[in-house]
C-alpha positions as a printed Julia matrix, in Angstrom:
115×3 Matrix{Float64}:
 412.18  294.94  243.08
 414.0   296.6   240.22
 417.79  296.98  240.28
 418.85  300.59  240.72
 422.24  301.38  239.14
 422.61  304.34  241.51
 423.0   301.85  244.36
 419.85  302.62  246.34
 417.6   299.9   247.7
 414.09  301.27  248.23
 412.87  298.14  250.07
 415.68  298.38  252.63
 415.1   302.14  252.94
 411.41  301.66  253.66
 412.08  298.8   256.09
 414.71  300.88  257.91
 412.41  303.89  258.2
 409.51  301.81  259.5
 411.8   299.92  261.9
 413.08  303.17  263.41
 409.54  304.51  263.74
 408.52  301.34  265.59
 406.18  300.47  262.73
 407.94  297.47  261.18
 404.7   295.49  261.38
 403.45  297.64  258.49
 405.8   295.6   256.28
 403.83  292.43  257.04
 401.1   291.42  254.63
 397.65  292.04  256.07
 396.78  288.35  255.66
 399.6   287.38  258.01
 399.29  290.21  260.5
 396.95  288.38  262.86
 398.91  285.13  262.76
 400.84  283.72  265.68
 404.02  284.0   263.61
 404.07  287.8   263.71
 407.04  287.82  266.08
 408.9   285.49  263.71
 408.15  287.79  260.78
 409.43  290.81  262.7
 412.56  288.83  263.58
 413.11  288.07  259.88
 412.8   291.78  259.11
 415.35  292.58  261.83
 417.77  289.93  260.54
 417.31  291.28  257.01
 418.18  294.77  258.21
 421.26  293.4   259.95
 422.35  291.88  256.62
 422.2   295.19  254.71
 424.0   297.4   257.23
 426.26  300.02  255.72
 429.57  298.64  257.0
 430.38  295.07  255.91
 432.0   294.32  259.28
 428.65  295.05  260.97
 426.83  292.47  258.83
 426.43  288.94  260.21
 428.06  286.02  258.41
 425.72  283.41  256.94
 426.2   280.94  259.79
 425.15  283.66  262.24
 422.1   284.5   260.11
 421.01  280.86  260.18
 421.55  280.75  263.95
 419.55  283.96  264.5
 416.64  282.67  262.42
 416.64  279.21  264.01
 416.9   280.36  267.64
 414.09  282.7   268.6
 415.39  283.07  272.14
 418.75  284.44  270.96
 418.94  288.21  271.43
 419.51  290.22  268.27
 421.48  293.45  268.11
 419.65  296.52  266.88
 420.27  297.08  263.17
 422.3   300.04  261.99
 421.59  302.17  258.96
 421.63  300.25  255.65
 424.18  301.01  252.96
 423.1   303.5   250.29
 420.32  304.77  252.54
 418.4   307.8   251.25
 416.44  309.69  253.88
 412.96  311.04  253.32
 413.02  314.5   251.82
 416.61  314.25  250.61
 417.37  315.68  247.23
 418.58  313.16  244.7
 420.51  314.24  241.63
 418.09  313.35  238.88
 420.44  313.97  235.99
 420.68  310.93  233.76
 423.98  309.13  233.97
 425.81  308.82  230.71
 427.74  305.73  229.7
 431.08  307.49  230.19
 430.51  307.8   233.94
 430.02  304.05  234.35
 432.86  301.65  234.84
 433.06  298.22  233.32
 434.22  295.36  235.44
 435.75  292.68  233.29
 436.71  289.25  234.49
 438.17  286.25  232.78
 437.79  282.64  233.76
 440.54  280.14  233.16
 439.74  276.46  233.35
 442.72  274.29  234.1
 442.69  270.76  232.74
 445.06  268.09  233.95
 446.97  266.02  231.39
């Protein structure tokens, strides 16, 4: 997937739309669709959607993600809308962004050495 500087994530958008339509299995490769692991694959999709929810406080911490993936019997909450979600049919400003509208985040690293 290509990085989008506008902040959208088309894979998450598609997964979210298909999840809400009850068609998340369309995200699964046709070669895996008939496998016995289909429920595990759908669980991975659900966990992935939980990880990209709009509000950071709604996202699970890594330990919870590992627990959710390792314990199939654990109930998962329904995912909420991902951050930077663009709905179908929405109008996106297609004007090119100029360099002046972008901010630069600068960071310095200091390495301390003991004497």
